[in-house]
C-alpha positions as CSV (number, residue, x, y, z in Angstrom):
1,M,76.5,82.5,86.8
2,A,73.8,85.2,86.8
3,C,72.0,86.9,83.9
4,T,70.3,90.2,84.3
5,C,68.8,90.6,80.8
6,G,65.3,90.1,82.1
7,K,64.5,87.4,79.6
8,T,61.7,85.3,81.1
9,N,62.2,82.2,78.8
10,T,66.0,82.2,79.6
11,A,65.4,82.5,83.3
12,T,62.9,79.6,83.2
13,T,65.3,77.5,81.3
14,I,68.1,78.2,83.7
15,S,65.8,77.4,86.7
16,T,64.8,74.1,85.1
17,V,68.4,73.1,84.6
18,K,69.3,74.0,88.2
19,T,66.3,72.2,89.8
20,N,66.6,69.0,87.9
21,S,69.7,67.2,89.2
22,I,69.9,65.0,86.2
23,T,69.7,67.7,83.5
24,T,73.0,69.6,82.8
25,I,73.9,72.8,80.9
26,S,74.2,70.8,77.8
27,A,70.4,70.5,77.7
28,V,70.2,74.3,77.0
29,H,70.4,75.1,73.3
30,P,73.8,76.7,72.4
31,D,72.0,79.7,70.7
32,I,70.2,80.5,73.9
33,I,73.4,80.4,75.9
34,Q,75.3,82.5,73.4
35,T,72.5,85.0,72.6
36,H,70.8,85.4,76.0
37,I,73.4,84.5,78.6
38,L,77.0,85.0,77.5
39,T,76.3,88.3,75.8
40,C,75.2,89.6,79.2
41,L,78.5,89.0,80.9
42,D,81.5,91.2,81.3
43,G,85.0,90.1,80.6
44,P,86.0,88.6,83.9
45,S,82.6,86.8,84.1
46,L,82.9,85.4,80.6
47,A,86.4,84.1,81.4
48,S,85.1,82.4,84.5
49,A,82.2,80.9,82.6
50,A,84.6,79.5,80.1
51,S,86.6,77.6,82.8
52,T,83.5,75.7,84.1
53,C,83.0,73.1,81.4
54,S,84.0,72.2,77.9
55,Q,80.7,73.3,76.3
56,L,80.9,76.9,77.8
57,H,84.7,77.0,77.0
58,A,83.9,76.4,73.3
59,L,81.0,78.9,73.3
60,S,82.8,81.6,75.2
61,G,85.7,81.5,72.7
62,K,83.7,83.1,70.0
63,D,85.5,86.3,68.9
64,H,82.3,88.4,68.4
65,L,81.7,88.0,72.2
66,W,85.2,89.3,73.2
67,A,85.1,91.9,70.4
68,N,81.8,93.3,71.8
69,I,83.3,93.4,75.3
70,C,86.5,95.2,74.1
71,H,84.4,97.8,72.2
72,S,82.2,98.5,75.2
73,T,85.1,98.6,77.7
74,W,87.4,100.7,75.4
75,P,85.4,102.5,72.7
76,S,88.7,103.5,71.0
77,T,89.1,100.0,70.0
78,I,86.3,100.4,67.4
79,T,88.5,102.3,65.1
80,P,89.5,100.3,61.9
81,R,93.2,100.5,62.6
82,V,93.0,99.1,66.1
83,R,90.4,96.4,65.1
84,H,92.7,95.2,62.4
85,V,95.7,94.9,64.8
86,I,93.6,93.1,67.3
87,S,92.6,90.6,64.6
88,T,96.2,89.6,64.4
89,F,96.6,88.6,68.0
90,P,96.9,84.9,68.7
91,C,93.3,84.6,69.9
92,A,92.2,88.1,68.5
93,S,89.9,90.0,70.9
94,R,90.2,87.5,73.7
95,S,94.0,87.9,73.7
96,F,93.7,91.7,73.6
97,F,91.4,91.6,76.6
98,A,93.6,89.4,78.5
99,D,96.5,91.7,77.9
100,S,94.8,95.0,78.5
101,F,92.3,94.4,81.3
102,P,94.7,93.5,84.1
103,A,97.3,96.1,85.2
104,A,100.9,95.9,84.3
105,T,103.0,94.3,87.1
106,A,106.2,96.1,88.1
107,T,109.3,93.9,88.2
108,A,112.5,95.0,89.9
109,Q,114.7,93.5,87.2
110,N,114.3,91.7,83.9
111,S,117.0,89.5,82.4
112,H,115.9,90.3,78.8
113,H,117.5,93.2,77.3
114,A,115.4,95.7,75.4
115,N,115.8,95.8,71.6
116,P,114.4,99.0,70.1
117,D,114.4,97.5,66.7
118,R,111.9,94.9,67.7
119,T,109.2,97.6,68.1
120,P,109.2,99.9,65.1
121,E,105.9,101.6,66.0
122,L,103.4,101.9,68.9
123,I,99.7,102.5,69.0
124,F,98.1,104.3,71.9
125,S,94.3,103.6,72.5
126,V,93.0,106.0,75.1
127,D,89.6,106.4,76.8
128,L,88.6,108.8,79.5
129,F,85.4,108.5,81.5
130,H,83.6,110.4,84.2
131,R,81.2,108.2,86.1
132,R,81.0,105.8,83.3
133,K,80.2,108.7,80.8
134,L,82.7,108.7,77.9
135,I,84.5,112.1,77.7
136,L,87.4,111.4,75.4
137,S,88.3,108.5,73.1
138,R,91.4,108.7,70.8
139,V,93.9,106.6,69.0
140,L,97.4,107.8,68.3
141,E,100.3,106.2,66.4
142,T,104.0,106.9,66.7
143,E,107.1,105.6,65.1
144,T,110.1,104.5,67.3
145,E,113.0,104.2,64.8
146,S,114.0,107.8,64.3
147,G,116.9,109.4,66.1
148,W,114.5,112.3,67.1
149,F,112.1,109.7,69.0
150,R,115.0,107.8,70.7
151,C,117.1,110.7,71.7
152,S,114.4,113.2,72.7
153,P,112.5,113.2,76.0
154,F,109.7,110.8,75.8
155,R,106.3,112.5,75.7
156,V,103.0,111.6,74.0
157,D,100.4,114.4,73.8
158,L,96.9,113.1,72.9
159,L,95.5,116.6,72.1
160,D,96.8,119.4,69.9
161,P,97.6,122.6,71.8
162,K,94.5,124.3,70.6
163,D,92.2,121.2,70.9
164,T,89.8,121.0,73.9
165,V,87.1,118.5,74.9
166,K,84.1,119.4,77.0
167,T,83.4,117.4,80.0
168,G,79.9,118.5,80.9
169,M,80.9,119.0,84.5
170,E,80.4,122.0,86.7
171,Y,83.5,123.8,87.9
172,P,83.9,123.0,91.6
173,R,84.9,126.0,93.9
174,D,85.6,124.0,97.0
175,E,88.8,122.1,97.2
176,D,87.2,119.0,98.8
177,V,84.5,119.0,96.1
178,C,87.0,119.4,93.4
179,R,88.9,116.3,94.6
180,N,85.7,114.3,94.9
181,V,84.6,115.3,91.4
182,F,87.9,114.5,89.7
183,E,88.4,111.2,91.6
184,D,85.4,110.0,89.7
185,L,87.5,110.1,86.4
186,T,88.7,106.8,85.1
187,L,91.4,106.5,82.4
188,S,92.5,103.7,80.1
189,W,95.7,104.1,78.3
190,I,96.5,101.0,76.3
191,V,99.9,100.6,74.4
192,I,99.7,98.3,71.4
193,D,102.7,96.7,69.7
194,P,101.4,95.7,66.2
195,R,104.5,93.7,65.4
196,G,104.8,91.8,68.7
197,R,100.9,91.5,68.9
198,R,100.9,92.5,72.5
199,A,99.1,95.1,74.5
200,V,99.3,96.6,78.0
201,N,97.3,99.1,79.9
202,L,99.5,101.7,81.5
203,S,96.8,103.6,83.5
204,S,96.0,103.2,87.2
205,R,92.3,103.6,86.2
206,K,91.6,105.9,89.2
207,P,93.6,109.0,89.9
208,V,96.5,108.8,92.3
209,S,96.5,112.6,92.8
210,V,94.3,115.6,92.1
211,Q,95.8,119.2,92.3
212,R,94.4,122.6,91.3
213,H,96.7,125.4,90.5
214,W,96.2,128.3,92.9
215,L,96.4,131.0,90.2
216,S,95.1,129.6,86.9
217,G,92.5,127.3,88.5
218,E,93.6,124.5,86.2
219,V,93.1,121.0,87.7
220,Q,95.8,118.4,87.1
221,V,94.7,114.8,87.6
222,R,97.5,112.3,87.7
223,F,97.1,108.6,86.8
224,A,100.3,106.6,87.3
225,T,101.8,103.1,87.1
226,V,105.2,102.0,88.5
227,M,107.2,99.9,86.1
228,G,110.6,98.2,86.3
229,G,113.2,96.4,84.4
230,G,116.3,98.7,84.6
231,E,119.7,97.7,86.1
232,R,119.4,97.1,89.9
233,G,120.7,100.1,91.8
234,S,120.3,102.5,88.9
235,A,117.9,105.4,88.7
236,S,115.8,103.5,86.1
237,E,115.5,100.3,88.3
238,M,111.9,101.5,88.9
239,A,110.2,104.1,86.6
240,L,107.0,105.9,86.9
241,C,104.6,106.1,84.0
242,N,103.0,109.5,84.4
243,L,99.5,110.1,82.8
244,M,98.4,113.6,83.2
245,V,94.9,114.9,82.5
246,T,94.6,118.7,82.7
247,C,91.2,120.5,82.8
248,G,90.8,124.2,82.5
249,G,88.6,126.6,84.5
250,E,85.7,125.9,82.1
251,M,86.0,122.2,82.9
252,Q,87.4,121.4,79.4
253,V,90.1,118.7,78.9
254,R,93.1,120.7,77.6
255,E,95.8,118.1,77.9
256,V,96.2,114.4,78.1
257,S,99.9,113.3,78.1
258,L,102.2,110.4,78.9
259,Q,105.8,110.7,80.2
260,M,108.3,108.3,81.9
261,E,110.2,109.4,85.0
262,D,113.0,107.6,86.8
263,M,113.8,107.6,90.5
264,D,115.9,110.8,90.2
265,G,112.9,112.7,88.9
266,M,114.4,112.9,85.3
267,H,112.3,112.4,82.3
268,L,113.5,109.4,80.2
269,N,114.1,109.6,76.5
270,G,112.4,107.6,73.8
271,R,114.9,104.8,73.8
272,D,114.9,104.1,77.5
273,S,111.1,104.5,77.7
274,L,110.6,102.1,74.8
275,G,112.7,99.5,76.6
276,I,110.5,99.9,79.7
277,L,107.4,99.6,77.6
278,Q,108.7,96.5,75.9
279,R,109.3,94.8,79.3
280,A,105.7,95.8,80.4
281,L,104.4,94.3,77.2
282,E,106.1,91.1,77.7
283,G,105.8,90.9,81.4
284,K,103.2,89.6,83.9
285,R,99.8,91.1,84.5
286,G,98.0,91.5,87.8
287,R,94.5,92.0,89.0
288,L,93.3,95.6,89.2
289,K,93.3,96.6,92.9
290,R,91.1,99.1,94.6
291,E,94.1,100.8,96.2
292,E,95.8,102.1,93.0
293,K,97.7,104.7,95.0
294,N,99.8,102.2,96.9
295,G,102.3,101.7,94.1
296,Y,102.5,105.4,93.5
297,V,103.2,106.2,97.2
298,E,105.8,103.4,97.4
299,F,107.6,104.9,94.4
300,L,107.5,108.3,96.0
301,N,109.1,106.9,99.2
302,M,111.8,105.0,97.2
303,K,112.5,108.2,95.4
304,K,112.8,110.1,98.6
305,E,115.0,107.5,100.2
306,R,117.3,107.5,97.1
307,K,117.5,111.3,97.3
308,E,118.4,111.2,100.9
309,R,121.0,108.4,100.3
310,K,122.6,110.6,97.6
311,L,122.7,113.6,99.8
312,R,124.4,111.5,102.6
313,D,127.0,110.2,100.1
314,E,127.7,113.7,98.9
315,R,128.2,114.9,102.4
316,R,130.6,112.1,103.1
317,L,132.5,112.9,99.8
318,D,132.6,116.6,100.8
319,M,134.0,115.7,104.2
320,L,136.6,113.5,102.6
321,C,137.6,116.2,100.2
322,I,137.9,118.8,103.1
323,A,139.9,116.2,105.2
324,L,142.3,115.6,102.2
325,A,142.7,119.3,101.6
326,A,143.5,119.9,105.3
327,L,146.1,117.1,105.2
328,S,147.6,118.5,102.1
329,F,147.9,121.9,103.7
330,L,149.5,120.6,106.8
331,A,151.9,118.6,104.7
332,L,152.9,121.5,102.7
333,S,153.3,123.7,105.8
334,H,155.5,121.1,107.4
335,F,157.6,120.9,104.2
336,F,158.2,124.6,103.9
337,L,158.9,125.1,107.7
338,F,161.3,122.2,108.1
């Protein structure tokens, strides 16, 4: 366990503890451990420290440590509404971090049926960075009980149509430079269920694709996560959570949106999307991988295979219809001739 705070006294104390085979970590004053060591750690390091011994486990469980980590990782969690909801989680900020830091794991099928009434509202906590510089931090709430939400295509727009956010980046003229610049964007889109006291991060963190419109010059940066839980063999067996960030020619963020897409390329409505989000909230979490594009590419391959399979089935059906029509014609001809 390393500390990079540059505290001479703390470094000397740790060195003494390590060189003396008899002295243990318990010889270090708890205030020193909390103030000068644990506060220097990020979330995964703090979780690792908590698993080493009972003393560090007790000291690492302090909510203010995890609250500071949550606020520094996701500045949108500083808002009073989100802070209040996090305080209701089983272990407050520590539970929220455990839910939100890992990526959602896609499952091909889930035996638990979605119940829309179980989640009357959702909170979206969104943070957009460029090379660790915060560009956008917003919190948005939406109800899920109205017929308009459940029957309409599911779409969450973080910005108003006339609202733009400056990025401070220079507009890249070259395609390769454009791709490199926007691949440095990182997005966190956390969905919070206040009633269920669970949270899940829908973003792939790094972009899975960067495209610039040939005419308008707008750049669309796609973040995506593959989710599952629908009926096996159906179009919603696997669904794609599309997170789109659109930047204009003046390098201003003009649009940040969330949509759900099935394997037929159709946008899901609010009811179906809510069911997928419920399964993601209750499902497993996985480690954030460096190759975030793998799941997206696999989904595109599955989508392509499904489309080709449907085309083959349609051709077989067309051939069957033609054959039946031909047989019917021959039968009628034979009837009238004989």
